[in-house]
C-alpha positions in Angstrom: -0.1 -0.3 0.1 1.6 3.4 -1.1 1.9 5.7 1.3 4.0 8.7 -0.1 6.1 9.2 3.0 9.9 9.1 3.5 12.9 11.0 2.6 11.7 10.8 -1.0 8.0 9.9 -0.7 8.2 6.7 -1.9 6.9 4.7 1.3 5.0 1.8 1.2 3.2 -0.4 4.0 3.4 -3.9 3.8 5.1 -7.4 3.9 8.0 -8.6 1.7 9.2 -12.0 3.2 7.7 -15.3 4.0 8.3 -15.1 7.5 8.1 -10.9 7.7 5.5 -8.7 9.1 3.1 -6.1 8.0 5.3 -2.8 8.3 6.5 0.4 6.6 9.3 0.5 4.1 10.8 3.5 3.0 10.3 2.8 -0.7 8.2 0.7 -2.9 11.8 -0.2 -5.2 12.5 -3.3 -3.9 15.4 -5.7 -5.4 13.8 -10.0 -4.9 16.4 -12.7 -5.1 14.1 -14.9 -6.5 12.2 -12.4 -9.2 12.5 -9.3 -11.3 10.5 -6.6 -10.8 10.3 -4.4 -14.2 7.3 -2.1 -13.6 4.9 -0.6 -11.2 1.6 0.2 -11.4 -0.1 2.5 -8.9 -4.0 1.5 -8.9 -7.3 2.9 -6.6 -8.1 0.6 -3.9 -11.4 2.3 -3.2 -13.6 -0.4 -4.9 -11.2 -2.9 -3.0 -12.3 -0.9 0.4 -16.0 -1.2 -0.7 -15.9 -5.1 -1.2 -15.9 -4.6 -5.3 -13.5 -7.7 -5.3 -13.1 -7.7 -9.4 -10.7 -7.2 -12.3 -10.8 -4.0 -14.1 -8.9 -4.4 -16.7 -9.8 -5.2 -19.8 -7.7 -8.1 -21.3 -7.1 -9.9 -17.7 -10.3 -11.2 -16.3 -11.2 -13.2 -13.3 -12.2 -16.3 -14.0 -15.7 -16.7 -13.0 -15.9 -17.7 -10.0 -17.1 -16.1 -6.6 -14.9 -14.8 -3.4 -16.2 -15.1 -0.3 -14.2 -13.5 2.3 -12.7 -15.1 5.4 -14.8 -14.7 8.7 -11.4 -12.0 10.1 -11.7 -10.5 6.9 -12.4 -7.0 6.9 -15.2 -8.0 4.3 -16.9 -10.5 6.2 -20.6 -9.6 7.1 -22.2 -10.4 10.6 -24.4 -13.4 8.0 -21.2 -14.6 7.3 -19.8 -14.7 10.8 -23.2 -16.4 11.8 -22.4 -18.9 9.0 -19.1 -19.3 10.3 -20.3 -20.1 13.8 -22.9 -22.5 12.5 -20.8 -24.2 10.2 -17.5 -25.1 12.9 -13.7 -24.3 12.9 -12.3 -23.5 10.0 -9.0 -22.2 8.9 -9.0 -18.5 10.0 -5.9 -17.9 7.4 -8.1 -18.9 4.6 -10.5 -17.6 2.3 -12.9 -19.7 0.8 -13.5 -19.5 -3.2 -16.5 -21.7 -4.5 -18.1 -21.8 -7.8 -20.5 -19.4 -8.5 -24.0 -20.9 -7.2 -22.8 -24.1 -5.7 -23.3 -21.8 -2.1 -20.5 -21.7 0.8 -18.6 -24.3 1.1 -17.1 -25.9 4.3 -14.3 -27.9 5.3 -14.6 -31.8 6.0 -13.9 -32.3 9.4 -11.3 -34.4 10.4 -11.0 -36.9 13.1 -8.6 -39.9 14.3 -8.8 -42.9 16.3 -6.9 -45.1 17.6 -6.5 -48.8 17.5 -8.2 -50.8 20.1 -11.5 -51.0 22.2 -13.7 -51.3 18.9 -12.6 -48.5 17.2 -14.8 -48.9 14.3 -17.7 -48.0 16.1 -16.7 -44.4 16.9 -15.2 -44.1 13.3 -18.5 -46.1 11.3 -20.6 -43.3 12.8 -18.4 -39.8 12.2 -17.6 -41.6 8.3 -21.5 -41.6 8.0 -21.7 -38.3 9.0 -19.1 -37.1 6.1 -15.9 -36.6 8.3 -12.4 -37.2 6.9 -10.4 -40.3 8.9 -7.3 -39.6 9.7 -4.6 -42.9 9.2 -3.4 -44.7 12.2 -0.1 -44.0 10.7 -0.6 -40.6 10.5 -1.4 -40.2 14.6 1.1 -37.3 14.9 -1.3 -34.9 12.8 -2.4 -32.0 14.6 -5.2 -30.9 11.9 -7.8 -32.7 13.7 -11.1 -31.8 14.7 -11.9 -34.2 17.0 -9.1 -36.9 18.7 -10.5 -40.3 20.1 -7.9 -42.2 21.8 -7.5 -45.2 24.1 -5.6 -44.0 26.3 -5.1 -40.6 27.2 -1.1 -40.6 27.2 -1.9 -40.3 23.1 -3.5 -36.6 23.2 -0.8 -34.0 23.3 -2.7 -31.5 25.2 -0.2 -28.6 25.1 -0.8 -28.5 21.6 -4.6 -28.6 21.6 -6.4 -25.8 20.2 -9.0 -25.0 22.7 -12.6 -23.9 21.4 -11.3 -25.6 18.1 -10.5 -29.4 18.9 -12.5 -32.1 20.5 -10.5 -35.1 22.6 -12.3 -38.5 24.1 -10.5 -37.4 27.6 -9.9 -34.9 30.2 -6.5 -33.7 30.7 -5.3 -34.2 34.5 -8.3 -36.5 35.1 -6.8 -38.5 37.4 -7.6 -36.1 40.3 -11.7 -37.6 40.2 -11.1 -40.9 38.3 -8.7 -43.0 40.4 -9.3 -43.3 43.9 -6.2 -42.5 45.3 -6.6 -39.0 42.8 -10.1 -38.8 44.5 -9.2 -39.2 48.1 -6.7 -36.7 47.7 -9.1 -34.3 45.9 -11.3 -34.3 48.9 -9.0 -34.0 51.5 -7.8 -30.9 50.0 -11.2 -29.9 49.8 -12.0 -30.1 53.2 -8.7 -28.5 54.4 -10.4 -25.5 52.4 -13.3 -25.5 54.0 -11.6 -25.5 57.2 -9.6 -22.7 56.8 -12.2 -20.4 55.0 -14.2 -21.4 58.1 -16.8 -23.0 56.7 -16.7 -26.3 58.4 -15.7 -27.2 62.2 -12.6 -28.1 63.3 -11.4 -31.2 61.7 -11.7 -34.2 64.0 -8.8 -36.3 65.0 -7.4 -39.3 63.8 -8.5 -38.3 60.3 -5.6 -38.9 58.6 -4.0 -36.2 56.3 -7.4 -34.4 56.0 -10.4 -35.5 57.7 -13.1 -33.2 57.6 -15.9 -31.7 59.9 -19.4 -31.6 59.7 -21.1 -28.2 59.1 -20.9 -29.1 55.6 -20.9 -32.7 54.4 -17.2 -33.4 54.6 -15.9 -36.9 53.1 -15.8 -39.1 56.2 -19.4 -38.7 56.0 -19.9 -40.7 52.6 -16.1 -42.4 52.1 -15.1 -45.0 54.4 -11.7 -44.8 55.9 -9.2 -44.8 53.6 -5.6 -44.4 54.2 -2.8 -44.0 51.8 0.5 -46.0 51.8 2.5 -43.2 50.2 1.7 -40.7 52.9 3.7 -41.6 56.3 0.9 -40.5 58.3 -1.6 -42.6 57.1 0.3 -45.5 57.6 0.6 -44.9 61.2 -2.8 -43.9 61.9 -3.3 -47.2 60.1 -0.9 -49.3 62.3 -2.4 -47.7 65.2 -5.8 -48.8 64.2 -4.9 -52.3 63.5 -3.6 -52.3 67.0 -6.0 -50.8 68.6 -8.5 -53.9 67.2 -5.7 -56.8 67.5 -5.8 -55.5 71.6 -9.6 -55.7 71.3 -9.8 -58.9 69.7 -11.1 -57.8 66.7 -8.5 -58.7 65.0 
């Protein structure tokens, strides 16, 4: 875009390199390495700003195709944005070109399902819905809309695109899906309630956390549980066994 500033009145705004950014350059004169620039043409962008995207050159007509702006384009209207939301995630940096009369194109959704645990049941349903399955040997492909795996470790949550991709596992789910994790989480919740003054003091002899009775504590619905990797729990369990042994219960 010609700005006309700079020391010689030739400044322009644009991006010149593959990994560059839009910036102001001192002059529109540019010496690229892979091609040669022989002539400059100065054209008005008024029609472009008005959303009229067609060729005005009598000898260089565009192909008879309709250009539709992407949802991040300045030409995207409210209706187009709503259509994008209904259609699902699309590539933000790509504009869509479709044949005139065909209607708005939609990117085919892609999914990856790992082997095992009757994977074909999931694959068959999605393929019937028009989804494209990513082959097993392309499991590193991150361009997916849904990833369905047998184990959670097969999902790279660090590279997961939130609100754009789906998975059949929840990161850090072990805090509630394993007994060890659930007990530690409930104990932490009881401790937090005590700190906030929402519970009575913690009962003695309930292990690492315990719970009071101001609100329902874990001791009211979870059987006595001891984590053998916690020293205090092992001592409590040993003390309980000695008591039961002395009273003839063991």
